[in-house]
LONU-426278 format. One record per residue (C-alpha): residue in one letter; x, z, y. Coordinates in steps of 0.1 Angstrom, whole numbers, plus 5000, padded with zeros to 4 digits. Each point is the difference from the previous one (the first is absolute). Layout:
aXZY;...
***
This chain:
x631560362926;x500950075036;x496950055022;x500649945037;x498650245026;x497749735014;x498549914966;x499450374991;x498450065034;x497549714994;x499250124965;x499350365011;x498449915033;x502450215019;x502749925026;x503649924993;x500950315020;x497850214976;x501749844970;x503450105013;x498850355009;x498450054965;x503149884982;x502450225020;x497850315001;x499149994963;x503549904989;x498949704980;x500049624997;x497649735010;x499449934963;x498750354995;x497949995032;x498449674987;x498650174970;x498650305019;x496250034996;x497950005032;x499450384999;x503750074998;x500849755029;x497550165023;x501250354992;x503649895006;x498949855034;x498650345010;x503350164991;x501749775025;x498450215027;x501650314985;x503649894990;x501450354998;x497550204980;x502450244983;x501350125034;x496450035014;x499150214970;x502950235005;x499450055037;x496350074993;x500950284976;x502650135024;x497550025028;x497950244979;x503050234993;x501150065036;x499450345017;x498750055036;x503449915013;x500249674980;x502550144976;x500250054962;x501850334993;x503150004978;x499250094964;x496349985009;x498649924965;x502350244983;x498950285024;x496449934992;x500550004963;x502050335003;x497150155018;x497749884973;x501950164972;x500750325019;x496350045004;x499449954963;x502650264991;x499050265026;x496349984994;x499049874966;x496849815004;x496750034981;x499649754971;x497849785022;x499249975037;x496749825009;x499949874965;x503649865001;x502650134975;x502950165019;x503749984991;x501350344988;x503549904992;x503049955023;x501949685007;x501849874970;x497850184975;x498249674992;x502449754985;x500149714976;x497649714998;x496450115009;x497249924976;x498749755025;x501249875033;x500050315021;x497150194984;x501250354992;x496750134988;x497049854982;x497850085031;x501649715019;x499749654987;x502549745010;x498249675008;x503049775003;x500949735008;x501849994967;x500449625003;x501149955037;x503250215004;x501850065033;x503349945017;x502950074976;x503550035013;x502050094969;x500049974961;x502350164974;x499949964962;x501350234973;x502849814983;x499450184967;x496249975000;x499249695021;x496350064998;x500550305023;x500049905036;x499750175034;x498849855032;x500350125036;x496949945021;x500050005037;x497050245004;x499250144965;x503350154988;x501849924967;x498149864970;x501049994963;x499049784971;x501050074963;x498649674986;x501549735021;x497450005027;x496950034978;x499050325018;x501650195030;x499750355012;x501650195029;x503050224992;x498950275023;x496750025019;x501550245025;x503449855006;x501350125034;x499849655015;x498249704986;x501549735023;x502649884975;x502349725010;x502449974971;x500950144966;x503249994980;x501150124965;x503350174994;x501949754977;x501850294983;x496850204994;x496749805000;x498050325001;x501350075035;x498449805028;x500050005037;x497149895023;x500549935037;x497050065023;x499049845033;x499849635007;x502549915027;x499649624998;x497749995030;x500950135034;x496550145005;x499350104964;x498250344998;x500750074963;x502750255007;x501750174970;x501550334992;x503449914986;x501049954963;x498150144970;x501550034965;x499350084964;x502350094972;x497449964972;x497649735014;x497350265001;x500850275027;x500749875034;x501550195030;x501549915034;x503750015008;x500050265028;x503149845017;x498049685006;x497050165016;x501449925034;x499349735027;x502949804986;x498049944968;x496549935015;x500349644988;x501949954967;x499949634993;x502449984970;x502050234978;x503049904978;x501550214972;x503549944987;x500449914963;x501350354993;x497150165018;x502450195022;x499549835034;x496849935019;x499649755029;x496950025021;x499049725024;x497950145028;x498849925035;x502750225014;x502849854980;x501750014966;x500650344984;x502350104971;x499950304977;x502550084972;x498950374998;x498450064965;x497550245016;x499149725025;x500250265028;x502749825021;x499649655015;x502449815022;x498849725024;x502349704994;x498249745021;x498150075032;x497749705003;x496649954982;x500749884965;x497349834978;x501949954967;x503050144980;x501249894966;x502750124977;x502149754980;x498650074965;x503550014985;x502250155027;x499050325018;x502649935027;x498149695012;x496649985017;x498249805027;x497550085027;x497749805022;x498650085035;x496450085007;x499749805032;x503449895014;x501049734975;x503150194988;x501550044966;x502850234988;x502150064969;x502150294986;x502950024976;x500350384999;x496750104986;x498250015034;x502450235019;x500849725025;x498249675007;x501249675014;x497949735016;x499649694980;x501049665013;x496949805005;x498149765022;x497750085029;x497550224981;x496950165015;x497550254987;x499750184966;x502649934973;x499350054963;x502749974974;x500549944962;x503050004977;x499949724975;x499850154965;x502449744985;x502850085025;x500150265027;x502249785021;x496949815009;x497750185024;x496949845015;x498550095034;x496449935010;x500250005038;x496850035021;x501149765027;x497049795011;x498349944966;x502750094975;x503649894993;x502050034968;x503750085002;x502550044971;x503250194996;x502649924974;x502250305008;x497850304993;x498250005034;x503149985023;x498949665014;x497049774997;x499449635003;x496549865007;x498149814973;x497849715010;x496750184990;x498049684997;x496549964986;x498949714977;x499149795030;x503550025014;x498850225029;x501550355006;x498150234976;x498250275021;x499950244971;x499750315021;x497549865025;x499850205032;x500250344985;x503450034982;x500450345016;x497050124979;x500249824967;x503549884989;x501350024965;x502949824981;x501050014964;x502949854981;x499850204967;x500649734974;x503250094980;x500549644990;x499549825033;x501250115034;x498249705016;x496650124989;x498450165030;x496550135009;x499050095035;x496750145012;x498150015032;x496349925001;x500549794969;x502849994974;x502649724999;x502649924973;x503349825003;x502249884972;x502949895022;x500950315019;x497649965028;x500549645011;x496649904987;x496950214995;x496649954984;x496950225003;x499050174968;x497050205012;x497049925022;x498650285020;x496549865005;x499249974963;x498950324983;x501549874967;x503550015015;x502050305011;x498950185032;x501649935034;x502750195019;x502950094977;x502250315003;x501650064966;x501349794971;x501250174968;x501149854967;x499150144966;x502950214987;x500449754971;x500049695022;x502849774987;x499049665015;x499249864966;x497750194976;x498850255027;x499349875034;x497450255012;x500050115036;x497650235019;x499049985037;x498750265024;x497949875029;x497050095022;x497749964970;x501950234976;x502149904970;x500149664983;x502049854971;x501649674992;x500550014962;x502249705003;x501649945034;x501049654991;x496449914992;x498250115031;x499549755028;x500649704978;x496749835005;x500249655016;x498650145032;x498350305015;x498350244994;x502750164978;x498150234978;x501249964964;x502150284986;x499050285024;x498450324988;x498750285023;x500950354988;x497850195025;x497950174973;x499050325018;x502949985023;x497850165026;x502149985032;x497549815021;x500050105037;x496450015013;x498950055036;x496350044995;x497249974975;x496250004995;x497549994971;x496449934992;x498550304982;x497249794983;x502449764982;x503250215000;x502049715014;x503050115021;x502149805024;x503350095018;x502349845025;x503550004987;x503449935017;x501149654991;x497649984972;x496849915018;x496550154997;x499450104964;x496950094980;x499350174967;x497150114978;x501550334988;x498150004968;x502049694990;x503350185002;x503050055023;x501549664992;x497049795011;x500549995037;x499549665017;x501049865033;x497149905023;x502149925031;x503749945005;x502750125023;x500150375011;x496850194996;x498850285022;x496850205007;x497049934978;x496250055000;x497249964974;x496449915010;x497950284984;x496949785002;x501449704983;x502450044971;x501349645005;x501450065035;x503450155007;x502349985031;x503750005002;x502749895025;x503249825005;x502550135026;x499150045037;x496250034994;x499649694977;x496650134987;x498749804970;x496850024980;x499349964963;x496549924988;x500549964962;x500450364990;x503849995004;x500449784969;x502149715014;x502349905028;x497549745011;x502349704996;x499749984962;x496250035004;x499949705023;x499150215031;x500349815033;x503450065015;x498550145032;x497650254983;x501950324996;x501450095034;x497350165023;x502350085029;x499849655014;x502949834982;x499249664986;x502049724985;x499849685020;x499049734974;x501949735018;x503350175010;x499950244970;x501050275024;x498450345007;x497950005031;x497650245017;x496349975005;x498550035034;x498750325015;x498150204988;x501049904965;x503550135002;x501850335006;x502449925029;x502450284991;x500449854966;x500649665015;x502850135023;x501450254974;x499250305023;x499250234971;x502050224976;x501749844971;x497450174978;x497150035024;x496950224994;x496549884994;x497050184986;x496649914987;x497350215017;x498650244973;x496649975017;x499949625003;x501949794975;x499849695023;x502050185027;x503850015000;x502250175026;x503649865002;x502950125021;x502549805019;x501050105035;x496250015006;x497350114976;x498049704987;x496550004984;x498049764980;x496350074991;x499749704977;x503050044976;x498149814973;x499349695022;x501149684981;x503249845011;x500149655013;x502949815017;x498850115034;x497850314994;x499850324980;x499750375008;x500050065037;x502450255016;x500050185033;x502350265016;x498250345001;x503050215012;x502749895025;x503750044992;x501750345005;x503649915001;x500850014963;x498349834970;x497050154983;x501250184968;x497050184986;x496249965002;x497150224987;x496249975003;x497850314994;x497849974969;x496450005011;x500949955036;x501349655006;x500150065037;x502850264996;x503449824996;x503550155001;x503149795007;x503750104998;x503049835013;x503749964990;x501150245028;x497650284989;x497249935025;x496550074985;x496749875016;x496350064992;x496849835009;x496450114995;x498649655006;x502149804977;x497349754991;x499449905036;x501349675013;x502550185023;x500550364987;x501550265023;x503150184987;x501550345007;x503550104991;x499750334982;x502450294996;x501849965033;x498850315018;x498650344991;x501350314984;x500649824967;x501249655006;x501049744974;x503850035002;x501649724979;x501449715020;x500949794969;x498449754977;x496350084991;x499949904964;x496450084991;x496750125014;x497450144975;x496550085011;x498150304985;x497349884976;x497350215017;x501150105035;x500749725025;x501950245023;x502650084974;x502949774993;x503450044984;x503049835015;x503349954982;x503449905014;x503449874990;x503450155006;x502250234980;x498750315018;x497550274991;x496549985015;x498849664989;x496450094992;x497650095029;x496350055002;x497350045026;x496450124995;x498749945035;x500449635005;x503650025011;x499950285025;x502250254981;x502349944972;x501650214973;x503349934981;x499350014963;x503449864989;x502450285007;x500150104964;x500749654987;x503549864996;x501549855031;x499249644990;x497749725011;x496350044990;x498549664993;x496550074987;x497350274998;x496850014979;x497150245001;x498150084968;x496649835003;x498150304987;x502350295010;x501249935036;x502350304999;x502149834973;x502649785017;x502649774984;x503149905019;x502349714992;x503550055013;x503549844998;x500850254972;x496849994980;x496450135001;x498850355010;x496650164998;x498150275019;x496950204991;x499450155035;x499849705023;x503849985005;x500750375009;x502250014969;x501549744977;x501249984964;x503850014999;x499949664983;x498149784977;x500749914964;x499349644992;x500849725025;x503750105003;x501850085033;x499849645013;x498149905031;x496250024998;x498849745025;x496250004994;x497350204983;x496449884993;x497050114980;x498149834973;x497150244995;x501650334990;x503349834990;x502950015025;x502449704999;x503550065012;x501949705014;x503850034999;x502849815016;x502349974970;x498050114969;x496849805001;x496650184999;x498650314983;x496650154997;x498550344991;x496450104993;x499150285024;x496249984994;x500150364986;x502450145026;x498550315015;
***
């Protein structure tokens, strides 16, 4: 049944323009939109205001990595890791520091699947999520033992399963770079694999890599030194010839070729950004490559020594390619264009003709939506049918006539279906198109399986849920920005990239996390006086409140659709469009988007009804628990004027609600001693005096001393040394406590609640501890891996570690000291 735009607009109480925008941005059809539940519709309407979230995420992370000159040094992450391991070797640490076990072995000493997802010792407990997953860019499967699979996650490294996805574990907690963008297996030797690091798909993406890593036994991994150069910061795809002799690496700097058995010599054979490269499975002389951004395609007939441009139409954007398994003369191209175009070659990639790419309604199928530069996958691996094609963007689509007509086979808004945003499609090694039609998919939610590709998506209409199986099962690659917990109940929440605000009761296990709000999650808070109240946020200061103990997303419980947001957003019941409440019941900076992508807010530890939130100004509400109506709710007022750059960090002194510290994205730090007044007065600190606050870069965190209102710790971004500073006199003089830490961004700092000299520091390369108030630090920490630690918070004497790539961990430090 074809549903006209006007009819759908009336049924959903939205405008025709909104119908068109939803269809195009989500890469779907009117028929799928017609079945969307109300909660999914309203969340999708919010997304219309943020059409390019992947780029915004990347730019946000990049801003935190710049030094005082606005630059990210070459080989920055590798340099920081080298400093870390040098410190371990030169000065073996004590078994523990401030109660935290310390790593006493060098890089590479820890190999093979860990007992749990990133927990190297029993002192640390991994909390999960074991059922949420994270962005997965690549999948490979052992042809001899198909239950053995490896997945490349964008922030959590390489993961392995030995039981077909029943349980996953990381291959190496301390891999030199965890931003993995692709993985490939040597066809001649399945024990040898290569992993490319760094995501180059977004112009502003901050997840920079460190070249190519390899293993010869699936256990021990090491970098290829020749690829640890700027040319290999973003390795999007690697192709291996059938003999295993030649490697081709598609990078943001071009296409590189290596036929040196030692992998020490590489030659650049294309000098434009390349997204994809594929070898003809049966002929090492033939290969194809697709552009990252320029709508180009190339082919070779001499094994990659020279490349010729393919004859094609007016292509634009990213180009992904796939050889048809039945005949390598057929090559498909999924071209970004506006919302996705399918082109087909019948001469091995030398020339392409456009397919019609129509949906069931006869319209152009917008299968890539508006983000084909980010999620774009194509597969033609059926050995019996070169016309069977699967393409993936937000959803998955299948064609049985070579791309002329497509039909959706997944539905992103239904949790029973496969997750959204697809990056990798890999067939079971035994796939034969008849008795075995199993295919696996890597996306922003992890790894999923279609046990029978012909059976999925065959329902009469959406949602398409039958036949899909999630294989996340402790695939702990979730990228959190922040977290909070209620010590009385044990409930923990966290804001996750592209996976919303999540909650768990740790006693129930790592695979029991639940979503309480959709979209991207961010900073979080838990009301210590009411175990039912939690706060989270959507992007650009979209603060929301949960009052049911973080048990539901509100929609399924029948909660009114205006209830959760407390920043002033409200859904107009007539236009079914998001509107804003009148002053003072809104945060103007949230309304205008004048706040960081993930903007800070904190719950005053002295008064749980008071929230301070940072946009360009600092905003305060003293009645955060006020019930929401269509026109009222918590009232907000500006209590600090803008200072040129957005607020990036906030701290309130325990026991002294009048003392408030505010940091900005350019390194400015301010203090007030009358923070509860209607109009507080502010002083910029650290500007003058014999010991000024030196960093002029992103202030990532401010942590107030638990007993002394004049003492605060400030942490900063940038791949430089000196990212932890402290003052003990209210900001008059500062001391650099970070000179002994690796030259990497510091994102979080926690002070032990009973032993204030014990500090815990979350950095881009793991967690560090100090027993002398930061005068010295452990060389490294053993437990939450070397991935980014974005937040730290206490639940009684237990420290919870929030990572951007490996989920959450906790350690009981009640007896520390």
